[in-house]
N, C-alpha and C positions, 0 to 999 in steps of 0.2 A: 504494500500500500504506500503510495507516494505521500510525501509530507512537505509542506512549505512552512518555514519558520520566518516570521516577520518581526523586525524590531522597529517600533515606532520612533519617530524623532522626538526630541525633547520639546517641551512646551516653550514657546518664545518668551523672551524677557527674563530668562533664568541664566543667562550667561552661556547658553549653548552655542556651539559653533554655527556660524551662518546667520545669527540674529543680529540685527542692527537697528538703531533707533531712527534712522532716516527713511525707512521704507513704509509704504502704506500697508493697510491690513490685507488687501488683496494680493499685493506683491509678496508679503510675508507668507500668506497661505500657499501661493504657488511655489515659493522656495521650499517651504516645509513639505509639500506634497512630493517633491523630488528627493527627499532625504529618507525615505523608507528603505531600510536594509533588509535583504531577504536571503534565505538559504534554501535551496531546493534539494530534497533527498528523494531519489527515485524509489527506494524501498527502505523504510525505516527499520525493518527487521534484518536487512542485509546491507549494512552501511559499508562494509568492506568491498562488496562486489561492484559498486559504482560510486565514483567520487561525487561529493555534493557540489552543486553549482551555486555560486554567490553572485549577488548583484545589488545595485542601489538604484532607486528610481521610484516612480509612482506605482500605486497598486494596480493600475490598469495594465502596466507592462509586465506584471509578474506571471509566471506560468501557472497552468492548471495543476491542482493537486487534490488528492482524495480528502485530505484533512489539512487545515491551516491552523497553526498555533501562533497567535499574535502576542508579543511581549510588550507590555506597557512599562516605560521607565518608572522605576520605583519612586523617583523624586516627584512624579506627576500624580501619584496616588498615595493617599495617607491611610494607613491601616491601624485601626485602634480596636482594642478589646473592651467590650462592654456587655452588660447584662441586658438581653433582649427578651421581652415577654413572648410566650408561646402564642402565635397567631398565624392565621393563613396569610398568603402572599399579599392579598389586597389590603388587609388590615395592617400588615407589617409595613407596607409602603407609606401608610399614614403615620405610623408611630416613629419611624426612624428619624425624620427631620427633628423631632422634639428631643430625641435621645442624644443628638450630637451637638446641641447648643452649647454645652459646657466645654466642648473640646475645640471649638472654632471661634475665631474673632469676627469673621464675616457672617452674613446671614446664611441660613441653611438653604435659602432659595437659589443661591448661586452655585450650589454643589449638587452633583449627582451621587446619591447615597444608595449603597447596596449592602446587604448582609451576606457574608460568605456562608457556604454550607457548614453546619456544625461538624466538629471533628468527632469521629467515633471514639467512645471511651470517656468523653468529657461531658459535663452537664449541658443539656440542650439549650439552656438559657444563656450560656457563656458563648458569645459569638464574636466574630471579627467583622468590623464594619469598614467598608472601603469608601473613601471620599475622593471624588474627582471633580475638577472644575467643569461645570456644566457646559460652558461654551466650547472649551477645548475637547471635551468628550463627544459632543455632538459633531464637531468637525472630524474627529477621528472615525467615528461610526460612518459618516458619509464617505470618507475615503475607503474604508474597509468594505463598503458595499460593492466595490468594483471587483473584489476577489471572486473567482469562480471555484467553488469547492462544495463538497457534500456537507462539510461541517467547518465552521469558523469559531475558534475559541479565543478569548482575550483574557490574559492573566497578568498579574504583576511580574516584572522581570526578575525580581528577587526570588521567585519560586523556581527559577532555573538554577539557583545556587544549591549546594548540598544542604540537606537538613542538618542543623548543628546538633551536637550532643548536649547533654544537660550542662548548663553553665558556660557554654561556648557560643561563638558566633561565626557565621560564614561571611567573609568580607571580600569584596571585589572593588576595583577602582578603574576609572577611565579618565584619561587625560583629554581635556578640552581646552586647547590653547593654554592660557595661564591659569586655568581652573582644574581642579581635581574633583571628579564626581565619585563619591564614595557610596557604595551600596552594601547594606548589611542585612542578612537574614538571621533573625534572633530565635525564631521558633518555626513550627510547621506552617503557620499562617500569618506570622508577623514579620515585618521587615520595614526598613526605612532607608532613606538616602538623603544626602546633602552635598552642597558644593563647598569646596575649600579653595580659598584664594592662594595661589602659589606665587611667591615673590620671585621675580626674575623669570627668564625663559626656561621652560621645562625641556630637558634633553631626553628624548625617549630611548636613546642608545645607552644611557647611563644606568639602565635597570629600573627597578621599581622606585617610585618617588617616596619621599618621606611621608609617612602616614600621620594623621593627627595624634595628639598626645593620648587621647582616650583609646586609641587602637594600637598603641605601642606594644609589641610582643605578639600581636595577632598575625597569623600567616595570611596575607592577602594575595589575590590573583587578579590579573588584568581581566576586565570585563570585555572579552572579545569572543569571536566565534569559537575559538578553541575551548572556552569555558562554557559558553551559552549552548552550543550545539549538543554536547553530551548531556548537559543538565536538562535541556528540553526533552530529549529522547528518554532520559530516565524518568522525568515527570510523567510523560505519556504512558510508559510501561508500568509505572506504579499505580496508575489510576485507570486501568482498563476494566477493573471490576466495579460493579455497582456499589460494593461495600467499601470502596476506597474513599478516603477523606475528600479528595478533590475530583471525584468522578463527574459531578455535575457543576463544577466551578466554571463559570463563564460570566465575565463582567459585561458582556454585550447585552443590551436591553432586549426584551421580548419583541419589540417593534423592529428590530434589526432585520433588514431584508437584503437579499443578494441574489443574482442570477446563478442558478445551479446547473444550467445546461446550455446547449446551443440556442435554445429559444430565447434566452436572456440577452445574449450579445450578438448572436448571428454566427453562422458556421465559419465564415471567413476570419472573424476576429478570434474565435475560439481556437482554430487551428494555428493561427498566428501566435497565440500566447502559449501554446504547448511547447515543452522543451523538444529539442531535435531528436533525442534518443527515446522518445515515447510516442505512442500512437493513441488515438482516441479509443480504439477497440481494446487495447491493453489496459488502459485506465478504467474503462467501463467494466471489464471483467474483474479487475481487482476490487472494485467496490462491492461486488457480491460476496466477497469473503469478509467484509467488514461487519462485525456484529451490530454496529450502530445502525446500519442500513436495515437490518432485519428486526430491530427492536420494536418499531411501531407496527409493522405487519404482524409480528408474533403477538403483540398485545391485542390487536383487533381479532386475531384468531381465537385467543383466549376468551375475549368478550363474546364472540360468536358461539363458541362451544358452551360457555356458561349459559348464554341465552337459550340455546337449543335444549340443554338439559333442564333448565328452569321451566321452559315452555312445555316440554314433555311431562315434567312432574306436575305442573298445574293442570294440564289436560287430563292426565291420569287421575288426579284428585277430583277433578270435575266429573269424570265418568263414574268414579266410585260414589260420589255424592248424588249424582243424578240417578244411579241405579238404586241406591238406598231410598231416595225420595219416591221413585216409581214404585218400588216394592211396598213401601209404607202406604202410599196412596191406594194401591191395589187392595191391601189388607183393610184399610179404612172403608173403602167402598164395598168390599165383600162383607165386612162386619155389619154395615148398615142394611144390607140386603138379606141377612139371615133371619129366618123365622124363629119364633120362640122355641119350637121343637128342636131346630138345629142348634140353637144356643144351649139348650138343656143337654143335648147329646154331646156337644163340644165340651161342656164343663165336666160331664161324667167321664169322658175319655181322657181328659187331661188333668182331672182332679182339681183341687183348690189352688194348686201352684201356678207358676207362670206357664203360659201357653207355649207349646213347642214351636219350632220353626215351621212356617207355612201351615200351621194348624187351621187358621181361619180360612185360607184359600182352599184347603182340602175339604173343610166342612161346607163351604159354599158350592164347590164343584159337585159334591155328593147331593146337595139339595137340588141343584139344577138338573143333575142326572135323573133324580127321582121324579121331578116335575115333567121332564121329557118322556119318561117311561109311562107316566100316568096318561099322557096325551097320545101315547102310541107312536112316539117318534124314536128314531134310532140315535143313540148317543155314542160318543167315543169310548165310553166305559162299558158298553155291551160286550158280550162274549165274542161275537163275530168280529168286530173291529179289533178287539184285543188279541184274538187268536191269529188274525192276519198279521199283526205286528210281530207276534212271537214267531210266526212262520218265517218272516223276513230275517229275524235274528238267527233262527235255527239253520237257515240255508247258508249262512256264513260259515258255520262250524261243522256242518255235515248233517245228514238226515237221521242218524242214529245216536245223537248226543243227548237227547232229553230222556230223563228217567221218570219224572213225574211232574204234574202241574196241578194247581189248586186255584179255582176261581171263586172269589167271595162275593161276587156281584158288582165289584167295583174295580178290582185289580187281580192280576194273576201272579201267584208264587210258583216258580218252577225250579227244578233241580236237574243239573247235568250229571251224567254218569261219571263215577270216579275214574280219573285217568284219561278222560276223553278230551280235556283241555289242559293247556299249560297251567302250572300252579299260579295262584294269585287271581284276584278279581279285576285287575286293571285292564286286561285284554277284553273282557266281556263288556265292561262299562264303556271303554273307548269305542268298540265296534258299535254298540248300541247308540252312542252319541252321534257317530257318523251317519247312522240311519235315521236320526231325528227321534230316537226313543229315549225314554228315561228309565234306566235300570239301576236299582240299588242293591248292594250285597246284603244278604241276610244270614250268612254263615258259610261253611265249607260247601262249595258247589251249589249253593242256594241263592236265588236272586228274586227280585220283585219287579214286575213290569207295571209302571204307573200309567194311567190314562192322561190325556190332556198334556202332552209333553210341552214344556215351556212354562207352565204355571207352577210346577212344584220344585223339588230340590235339584232337578236336572237343569235348571236355568243357567 
């Protein structure tokens, strides 16, 4: 996966090289836009296989990369540690300006304020807040919008320095004419930088310059690509996991927009901005191996699977509820249609206790059957229809399987010959169900054929 590391220019009026008091604001902006330093790494995981490419210029002239890491000079961002209440992102944006009033001399309205992600293992209310000049930050974001990449991240430059051990600091310096820019990383998320005035002309060939009195005895390194490039790669490697402290760290606002494909800048400009040793197809193929590309699709797949399972569960619950409601309604309607004689017989058969399952439906069907017989009509519980059903079931298992049958005027109890069927009653019940019959086991090889299939226990 290709990587582009960009070092932003220093904010004007801080003694940075190239700033002067006789230029207009537009001229200064044009000059600053030409001072973005960049380093293109064809494959961040195989740094030795291809030499990095370096350059200085505008963001529009930089090559395409799968990921861009932008380093903001630490002197242009102030990192302070404070206690931040637990709140959502919208509420937190309203709280932060009030929390920084005691740390700044100017008004909070002139600063862009962000809270860095909490560090795992530390209290959630203990957060690091980043303060950036709002005007300069808006100008930087506008310049960075010209970058073409799948992902653009902005972090303080001090995060490219090694994480110091307890009680120590990582120090780097950069010579700017007669000024010395000192950058210090004091902890995992804290760092600071300042300018030191150097008396006389600084000779870079004389070795490291004299550090301030407060840093005497500290091993300092020059803040160049030799230090920044390995540090940036180390930062990315340590924060590939979602459990890492800086996995979601990005100072760019949510409103930051950039063209991510040929549709944004046009094919001609896109190919023009790609490095000579890379092709569009190779970079497009490399992005598919990036887990960040798959993060959002995987999340939507999870939502889809959860929605399908939840929908299936709700549908199944509704079917169970609807079946119970239908059965209960049938029993209520049947109970309202029972005659006093049927009610008395029902109480005698079931005793004073709770009615058995489908007892009301059975009593109602017996009552209807008797009424049809008194009128001379044929019912489903007569011997003829019941014998025809039993004949269908017997034909499935063979003509000589029945040993006996008993008809009580409403249903038929029958018995198979021992050994004529496989052991167990599941085969008989399943075959009967496939024929639309209701058969219930009554003992070894004994079964009962019920009339009116669908109204009783075979439902």
